[in-house]
C-alpha positions as CSV (number, residue, x, y, z in Angstrom):
1,X,79.3,70.7,117.4
2,X,79.4,73.1,114.5
3,X,81.5,72.5,111.4
4,X,83.9,75.4,112.2
5,X,84.4,74.0,115.7
6,X,85.0,70.5,114.4
7,X,87.5,71.8,111.8
8,X,89.1,73.8,114.5
9,X,89.6,70.8,116.7
10,X,91.5,69.1,113.8
11,X,93.6,72.1,112.7
12,X,93.8,74.4,115.7
13,X,91.8,77.1,113.9
14,X,89.3,78.9,116.1
15,X,85.9,80.3,115.1
16,X,86.0,83.8,113.7
17,X,85.0,86.6,116.1
18,X,82.1,88.8,115.1
19,X,83.0,92.2,113.7
20,X,81.2,95.3,115.0
21,X,79.4,97.1,112.3
22,X,79.2,100.4,114.3
23,X,81.2,103.1,112.6
24,X,83.3,105.7,114.4
25,X,82.4,109.3,113.8
26,X,84.0,110.5,110.5
27,X,84.5,107.0,109.1
28,X,82.5,106.0,106.1
29,X,81.2,102.5,105.5
30,X,83.7,102.0,102.7
31,X,86.7,102.3,105.0
32,X,87.6,105.8,104.1
33,X,89.9,106.2,107.1
34,X,91.9,103.1,106.1
35,X,92.2,104.4,102.6
36,X,93.4,107.8,103.9
37,X,96.0,106.0,106.1
38,X,97.3,103.9,103.2
39,X,97.4,106.9,100.9
40,X,99.3,108.9,103.5
41,X,101.8,106.1,104.1
42,X,102.4,105.7,100.4
43,X,103.0,109.4,99.9
44,X,105.4,109.5,102.9
45,X,107.3,106.5,101.4
46,X,107.5,108.4,98.0
47,X,108.9,111.5,99.8
48,X,111.4,109.4,101.7
49,X,112.6,107.7,98.5
50,X,113.0,111.0,96.8
51,X,114.8,112.5,99.8
52,X,117.2,109.5,99.8
53,X,117.9,109.9,96.1
54,X,118.5,113.7,96.6
55,X,120.9,113.0,99.4
56,X,122.9,110.5,97.3
57,X,122.9,113.0,94.4
58,X,124.5,115.7,96.6
59,X,127.0,113.1,97.8
60,X,127.8,112.2,94.2
61,X,128.2,115.8,93.2
62,X,130.5,116.6,96.1
63,X,132.6,113.5,95.6
64,X,131.7,111.9,98.9
65,X,129.9,109.0,97.3
66,X,132.2,106.1,96.6
67,X,129.8,104.0,94.5
68,X,127.8,106.0,91.9
69,X,125.7,103.0,91.3
70,X,123.9,103.6,94.6
71,X,122.8,107.0,93.3
72,X,121.6,105.6,90.0
73,X,119.6,102.9,91.7
74,X,118.0,105.3,94.2
75,X,117.3,107.8,91.4
76,X,115.6,105.1,89.3
77,X,113.6,103.9,92.3
78,X,112.4,107.5,93.0
79,X,111.5,107.9,89.4
80,X,109.5,104.7,89.2
81,X,107.7,105.5,92.5
82,X,106.8,108.9,91.2
83,X,105.5,107.4,87.9
84,X,103.4,104.9,89.8
85,X,101.9,107.6,92.1
86,X,101.0,109.8,89.1
87,X,99.5,106.8,87.3
88,X,97.4,105.8,90.3
89,X,96.3,109.4,90.7
90,X,95.2,109.6,87.1
91,X,93.3,106.4,87.3
92,X,91.5,107.5,90.4
93,X,90.5,110.8,88.8
94,X,89.3,108.9,85.7
95,X,87.2,106.6,87.9
96,X,85.8,109.5,89.9
97,X,84.8,111.3,86.7
98,X,83.2,108.2,85.2
99,X,81.2,107.7,88.4
100,X,80.0,111.3,88.2
101,X,79.0,110.9,84.6
102,X,76.9,107.8,85.5
103,X,75.0,109.8,88.1
104,X,74.2,112.6,85.8
């Protein structure tokens, strides 16, 4: 009995299943497709946050919003999300440029 099987018998944990190392067409070994999905979801979340803040801003301007605090909170969230996205983009570009300098 292997150590993993013995431990599994005590804790209910099963042995890990082997992961296929074959890559789908268009997928890099570094998980580029996963990175693209995460990036796309993050940008969609940023856009949704900004759209919500814009919607509350229109409601505040027309007098339909009863609690102005909701708009201020949504506006601040959108600003922070935008700042984070810009910072991550800048760091990614700096890293890319540094890698290119190392190869030259």
